[in-house]
Structure formats: structure tokens, C-alpha cells
N, C-alpha and C positions, 0 to 999 in steps of 0.2 A: 424686706430689704434680706430677710432670711430664706425667703422662698426663692429669690431673684439667685441667690448664692449657692442653694442647692441645686438649682435647673442649671447654672452655670456649671458646677462640677461634674453633674450629670453628661453633658453635652459634651463637656473636655473630655471625661471616660470613655464615650463613645466613638469620640474621631482619633482618638490615641493609639488603638488596633490599626487602624486605617492608614494612619501616617506611619506606622514602623512597620507595617507589611508592604509597602511599597516597595518595589524593586527596581533594578536597572537591567534592561534584559537585552542581548545582543543577537540578532536573526539572520541566520543565512539561507534563506529560502531555495525553494524550487518554482521553475515553469508550470504552465498546464493548470488542470485540474487539482496539482497538487499544492498551488499557489491559491486557488480558491479556498480549499481546506485550511491552510494556515493562514489565510486571513481573516477566518471567522475564530479562529483560537487568538490572535493578535487583538481582536477588537475586544474580545473577551476579557483576556489580561489587563488591556487600558481602561476599559470599563471600573476595573479594581482597584484604580490609581496608577497601576505598573508603567513605566517608561520603556517606552519600544524604540528600538533602534535597528535599522533593516540596511545589510549591505546587499547592494545587488551591482549588476554588471550594467554598463550602458549600453548595451544590446538588448536589457532586459524588454519582451514585448507582452508582460501582463500586469507587471507591479508598476503601480503606478509612480509618477515624479515626485508627488508629493501627498501630502493625508494629513488629518487631523487627529488620526489614532495614532502616528507614529511618525518618527523623524526619519529620513533615507538618505542613506551615503552611498554615492554612486563610483563605483570603480570603472574607469576607462578602459575599455578592451577592444581587441581589434576583430577575434573570433566571435562568431555570435550560430545560435540556433534559431533559425525561423520556423514559421506555421508553414511554408512550404516544403520542409523538410519532412515535416511530421506527415503531410497532406499525399508526398510523393510514397511514402511507406503506406500509408493507409491505403491507396488508390492500388498499389502492386496487390494487397495483401486480398482485397476486393478482387483482382482479377485473377489471382489464382484459384481463390475459393470458386469461383464462378466455371474453372476449369479453362479459361480464355488465354491461359500462359502453359507453357510445357512444364515439368518437370526439373529438367536441366535448366531452363530460364530462371525456375524459381528456387535451386539450389544456388545458381548464380545470384541471385538477387541477395539471399540470404548472406553471402559471402563479405557483398557489397554492403550491405546493411552493418554486419560486424564490423568491418573496417569505417561504417560511418558513427557507429556506436562510440569507438576509440576516439575517432575526430573530436566527437561530442565531448566525451569527457577531458579530454585535452584543453578544450575551450574553458571547462570549470576548471580544469591546471592552471589556464593562464590568468583566470580572475583571481586563483589563490597567490599566484608570483607578482603577479599586480599588485595585490594587496599589502604582500610582506615587504617588498620592494621601497614602499611607498612611507620611507621612515616616518614623515611627518603622520600621514594618517595611521600608523601603527601605534605612534605616541599618543595621539589623540582617542586611541581605541582602549590604551592602557590607562591613560588619564582619567576617562568616562567611569572606572572601577565599577566592570560590568558584575552581576552576579551570577550570572550564566550564560551558555550560547544554547539559545534553540534552534534546530535546523533539520530538514529534511535529509536523511543521510544516501538517498538514491542518487544525488548527488554528493561525490564525496569531499568537497572543498570544506564545508563547514567543520567536518571532524576533525582535520589538520590544524585549520585556525584557532579551533579551541584549544588544543594542544599548546600552539605555538603562544597564545594569549594566557594559557595556564586557567581558563574557566571550567566549571563543571559543565557538564555535558547531558543536554535533553535530547531525545529524538520526537518528532512528531513523524512516524513510520508506516509502512507496511513492506517497501521494497527497498532494498541497498541496490549498489551499484549495478549488478545484476543478481536476480532471483528473491526470492521472497525472505524476508526476515527473520524469521523462526529458524530458519535453517541454519544461520551463523552463531545465534545464541541460544538454544534450546535444542535439547536432545530429539532428533526426527528421525522414530525408526520408519525406512523407504518402505517396510512391508504395509503399512496402513498410513501415511500419512502421505498424501499425494502430492506430486510436484506440479506446480504450475507449469500447463502446457500439456500436462500428460493426456488430461481429459477423464481422469481416474476419479474415481471417489475412496472413501477409508476402505471401502469392502472390493479387494483386488483380487483376481485369480491368479497362476503362476504367469501367464503370458503378459497381464497389467503389471505385474512387479516386477517383470522385465524390463519391459516399456519404462515404469518409473524409475528402475535405479539408470537404465541410460540416458533417461532424461536430466536425472539429478546430477550424474557425471559430467553430462554435456554443459548444464549450469556451472556447475564449480568450475569447471575449466575454464570457461567463458571471465567467469567473475576472476579468477587468479590471473589471467593474461590482461584482462582490462587493468587490474590493481598495478601490474608490473610494470607496464607500458606506460601509466600516467602516474598513478597517486604514488607509489614507493619514489618514483625519481623525486617527486617534489618532498615528499619525507626525508630522502638523504641529503638534498640540497638544505634542506630548512632545517631539518629536527636533528640530523645525525643518522650516520650508516647504521645506527645501533637500533634503532626505531623501527618496527614495523606495522606498515599501516592498516593490516589487520587487527593486530592487537589494539590499534589505536580505536577502530571501530567498536568492538566488543568491550571498551572500556568504558563506554557512556553509564551515565549514573541511572537514569530513567528510560524506558521505549514507550513510548507512548504510541500505542498500535491500534490504527483506524481497524479493527474488526474486530468480534466477539465471538461468544459462542452460541449463540442464536443462528450466526452465520457460518462461522467458522467450522471445520469436523473437531470433536475433541482431541487434544494432544497435549504432551508433555510443554512445560512453559517453564518460567523461572521468575522470581521473586520482585525483581526490577522492570519486568513488564507489565504495563497498565494498558489493560482493553478499554477501550474510549470509541469502539464502534458506532456509528450513528452520531457522533457528537455533533455534527452539522444540521442535523434533523432540528425541526421545532416543529410546533401547533402550527396550522395554516392561517394565513393573514387573509383578508379579504381581498378579492381578486378586484382588479383593474374593471370599470364598468361595461369595457366592451365584452370581457372575455364572461365577465359575470351574466349577463344580457344572454349569451349567446349560448355558456351553460345552461341557464336556467329554461331552454327554448327546446333543449331534448326531451323535457317530460320524463315520463317514466324510463323510458328507455337510457338514459344517461348517455355518458360521454366517454369514449377513447381519446388519450394523448397518446402521441409518438414523439422519438425524440432519439438521435442517434449521435449525442453527445457534441463536444466542442471542435472536433477535428476533422468530422466528416461533414462537410458542406453539402453534398448532395449525394445521391447512389447513382448509379447509370441510369438513363432516361428510360431504358425498356423496361426496368425494374422497377424504377417510378410510377410507371404506368400501369404495371401488374398492380401493385399494392394499391394505387388509387384508384382502379379499378373494383377491386376488392372493398376498400373501405365504404363504396357507393352503392353497395349491395345491402349496407348494413342499416338498420333502423336507428341505430345511435348516432351522434355528432360526433366529429371528429375534429381534434386540434392536432395539427401535424408541424412540428418545428422543421422547416425546410427552407433551403436556399436554391437558388437556379431558377430554370424554366419551369412554368407551370405544366404540370401532367396534364396530356389532353384528356386523360379520362379522369379527369377529377370530377367528384360529384357535389351538388349541393351542399350536402350535409358535412363536408369537409372545410376547415379554415386553416390556412397555411398562414404560419408568424416565422419572423426570424430569430422570435425569442420567446421564451415561457417562462413566467415562474413557476418552476417545475414541482418545488416542494407545497405550494400554496394550491397548485392544482391538484397534488395526489392525496392532498386532506380534505378536498370538498368532496360532499357525502356523493354527489352525482357520477363521481368517475368512477368508473368499471372495468377498466383495463389500461394498462401501460404495456405500450410496444418499444422496446427500447433494445439498446446496444449491449447491457452487461456491464456497464462502468459501476466502479465500487459506491461512488455516490450518489446513483440512481437507484443501484440497487437496496440501499441502505434506506433510503427515503421509502421505498416501494414497502419494506418490511415495517418501517415505523408508520404507516400508514395503513397498512393492511391491504395494499392495491395487487391483485395478482398481475403477471408477467408473461410477455409473448417476446421471446429473444430472439435478436438478429446480431450475434455476436460478431464481432470484425476483425478483432487483432489483440495481443497481449493476453492479458488474463481475464476477457471478458467471458468467455466460454465456461471456464471454469467457475465463475461468478454465478454465472447462470445455472450450473449445473448443482450448484448447492440450493438453491430455490426448486430445481427442478426435484431433486432428491426429496426436498420436503412437501412434494404436492402442491407447490403454488407457481409453477410456470412450466411452459411449453418452448422448447428451443429449436428454431428452425436454422439451416443452414443456406448460404446465400445462394450455394449451385440448386438448391430446391425453390426457392421462391419463385413462386408463380401465383395468377390470381385465385386460383383453384386452391391450391395448396394452403397460401396464407390466409385465404378466409375459411376454410374448415379449420385450421386453428385457431384464430382468431375466435369463432363461434363455439369451439369446445372448451374456451376457457371462460368464456361468456355465459355460457347456457349449463354448465357443469358447477353446481354449488361447493363442491371439495375444493376447489383452486382459491375461490374465497375465502372459507373457513380454513384451509391452511394458512393464508397469508393472515388473516386476524389473529390465528393464535400465536403465528411467529413475532407479531407487533404485541400481543398483550408480555409474552415471554419476554421481548426486548423490553418495555416500556417497566417491567415489574422487577425493579432494582430500588436499593436504599437511596441513591442518588443519580443524577443524571449523568451521562457519559462526559459533558464538558465539564461540570463542576466536577469530576473526578480528576480530569486532566488538568485543572486548573489546581487542585489541590495540590497536586505531586510537583506541579513545577514551584509552586510557593515552597513546598516542603523542603526542595532541592536548594531552593533559597535562604529558608532559614537554617537549614543544617550546612551548607558549603557543601553540597553532593550528597550521595547516598551510598557512599562505598560499601556498607553495609550489606547492601542488597544486592551485591554483585558477587557471582560465583568465582572463583579461583581457575574455573576449569579455561581462561582463555589465555592463561599463561603458561599452561602445558602443550608440550609439542605433542603431534598426533599420537605419536605411539604411547607415551604415558596418558592420554585421553583415552586411549580405545584399550588399554593395558595389556598392551602387546607386550612390553617389557615385564610385566606380572608373568604373563602367560610364559614368556620364553624362561624369565627365572625358575618359574614352578617345572617347566619340562625339564629344563638344565638339572634342578635337583634330583626331581626322578630318576634321570638318567645316570646321574652319580652315585645315587643308592643303588640302582639295579648294578651299576659298573662295581661298586664295591661289593655286594652280594655276589655277584660274578666273579669276582677275584679271590674273593674269602672262601668261596666254595671250590673254585680251583686248588687253593691252597692246602684248603682241607684234602682234596681229593688225591693232590701231590703227596700229602703226609700219610697220608692212611695207605697208598701204593707202597710209599718209601719202606713204613713199618711191615707190611704185607713180606716184601722182597726180605728185608733181613730176617725176619721170622723162617721165612723157606730155605 
């Protein structure tokens, strides 16, 4: 009896912390690959006993209608972002990179693209308005007594809803509305912090620094235009005219940053920025039987995998034929994620698939090379598993991501304008046959893995930290409350310059007075 009592007490003690730590989390996610990241984080939170509620638009094309891991609340909206919008952008980018459209057409495309970007954020604004205007929904959200709001601030709706519902705010972040998140929260000296899109590293000459500054100013201008056109109007309507949207963004308790300093260049940061780069990576699981059989058939030569991400369904036919012809000349087997018509030059060594378990393939010992577009998820998985990369960047941050691998000796980068059978084959063979590429990637893998806790566990700890302490205000810098002239000490410089000028003026007047007095004394003596 005594033994049973002791065992019951021990079991109760083990269960009590789990019950006490369970939280209630409201999530306002983003679509696309950002959702794939968020989904991993949410399932991990659910496995620890937390209740997850997702607030999504009725036009969502990634977030499921229902799930056993979280509750779904759907807000009816009229506007939407669809995959065709992204596909058109990608197609135009590919055409420009290959030189098939003129510069004036490309500039016009950018003007149109910026207008569509504002329209995109207006759809997010409509989602926020529909949510707040639904008083019954708002009442239910408040009655649910959420512990925090988790959002991806690349879409700005979650920031406003967190303030309206008075909830602590945690970001799953790499990008804000426009631009990289570090630029908003951390000191970012443009002299050695490369701006995404510049194609620069952290070692820049004078011309590169000029380019870096120009792109920084352009990015900041775009950010403020988008904010003014969309999110500030919503703030004025629902939060009051004295609430500035940009300050709301900076007021988040914790920034879970989807990068780390194995991948990123060293730079200043802040105490409430938590780095969880590669949190979605995991040890490889066994492959499906048909894939394992194909991989094993490669023998000692090994396997190359190729994937250009979610939004690129297919490259132009002539380019796919050039790539397929190059693959056909290799002794390695190839698994290629490809949609569309079968390339006419496809070799017997190449397997076309609609989808592949990318992480599990990269972790397989027979994988020798990854041909990739340079998306953050794929690059982090390549680092985690130590697989060298041949990059075909298409748009957004992809070139800059691949450049970080190239600078560390783990990748080669090709441009779409230069891809042909000979060039593609030459670069693939170089990365396959030169041992330094694999050695450098394995070194990065070792650095990435050599930390006291996994990136995912680190992220979960800080989310639960915010729930336990009702925020993390002690980690937030006060810089976001300062006007720009105070932040950059312009007022201090003006004060000191003014003080020096006053002292000099006083000395000048004093000397004039002394001179006048001496002159008068001399006249009297004469």
C-alpha cells in the first residue's frame, strides 16, 4: 500500500508541471513556405500540451481547413493572394534573367510588382478589418484568454491584432513587410552588413558600399510607403491616431529569427532576438521503398537531387532540355523534382518526381550534390546534412542565400542567363569531384549542430518563457521609442556644436571687449 502511495505521488509530481506549463496560443500565420515553417513549430508546441488556435482567411491556399494539432478560425474575406500571382512574378523574373525582356519592360514590371505588393498587403488589411469588425469573433477571442500571439510579421496583420487584443507578441521571423528583420530591430552598419538584393558579402569595396546604401534606402522607402498605404490606416482606425505601426512592430517581446551565424554574416543583434536557424531540419527518416531502391542502384557514384522550390513548377523547355542533357552524361543517378513536359533529352539515370522528401534525401549517405534555387529552407537543410550545392537562384533572397554558401566554400552559383549543357555540366562536375566543397559543407554542418540545445527546443523555450512571464519587456531595447534624430544622436551633435559655438562666441566677444578697453586706455594716456 505504501509503495502504491509513493508511486502515485511520484506520478502526480511528474504530471503537474506538464499541466501547469500548458498554454493557449493564438497564431496569425503567413502562406507559402513561411507556413511550412510555422506548421513545424505549431506541431512541436502541440506535442508539449499547448492549445493552438489559428486565425486564417477563407482564401487561404496553404493552411488546412482542419487539423488534429490545432483549431482553425476562418475569417471570410473577398480579396486573395493565389499561386498564379506568384507564378507570374517568377516567370517574369526568369525571362529577365535570361535576357528575353528589355530593361524598360523590366522596370515597368517592377512598378507593376510594387503596386501588386501594396495590393497584397491590402488583402491582409482587409483580413484584419473583417476580424475586428466581427464583434462576436473578437468576444470569443478575448474570452479564450490567450497567453500570447505568435505571427510571421512578413504580413503585418498579426502585429495589429496583438495590440488590439492586448497580447504578448512573439515573431517567427526573417522578413518584415519589406526587407530583412535585423534592419528594423538591430544596429545595421551599411558598411559591412550586406542588404538583401545587393549581391554583396560583408567585405565590400567603395562601389559595393555605394550600391549597398542605395538598395538600403530603396528598401526603407518601400517599407514606409507600404506601411503608410496599408497598415498605418488600420492602426488609425482601430487603435487610434497616436499609435504608430512601426513602433508596434518593434514592440514584440521575442523575435525567433530563422537564421544563425553559421549561415549569416556576423553583425550586431539584440537580447530579445533568438536564433533558430535550421529548426525545421531533422535526422533523415527511411526513404519510401521505390526511392530507396533507386538510390541504392547508384552504386559508388551516388545520387544528385534537384529541386527549385514550391513556386517554380517548371523552367522554360529549352533550359530543362539543356539540364537534362547534362545530367544524362553523368555516372550518378539523379532525382529531379519537375512538373510539366518530360524533357526530350532526359537520360535513363534521371528520375522525375512531383514531390520528394527533401530532408530525408539530403540526409541519405549516397547523396553527393544538391541542385537548388537557394530558398532558406533548402539551404539550411543542405548545411544541416553537409551536402554541397550548385545554385540556380531565381528571385527574392535566393542569390544572397547561395552567396553565403559560396563564400564559405560550399557552393557554386549559376545564373539563368549562362545555363547551358556545357556550363551546367562543368559546374556540377567541379562540385562533385573537388573534395573541398563537401569538406566545407560538413564543417558548416558540424558548427551548426555543435550547440547545447537544438534550435527547435530553443524556440519552444522562449515561447514558453513569454507565457510564463506574460511577456519579455526586460529584453526590449528602448531605442524604438526614440525619434530618428535622438537614435542617431543628431540632437546631441547639434547641442555640442551649439555649445562650442557659444563658447567661441563668448571668447570672441570677451576679446573684443578687452581689445576695446585696451584701446580706450591707450587713447586716454595719449
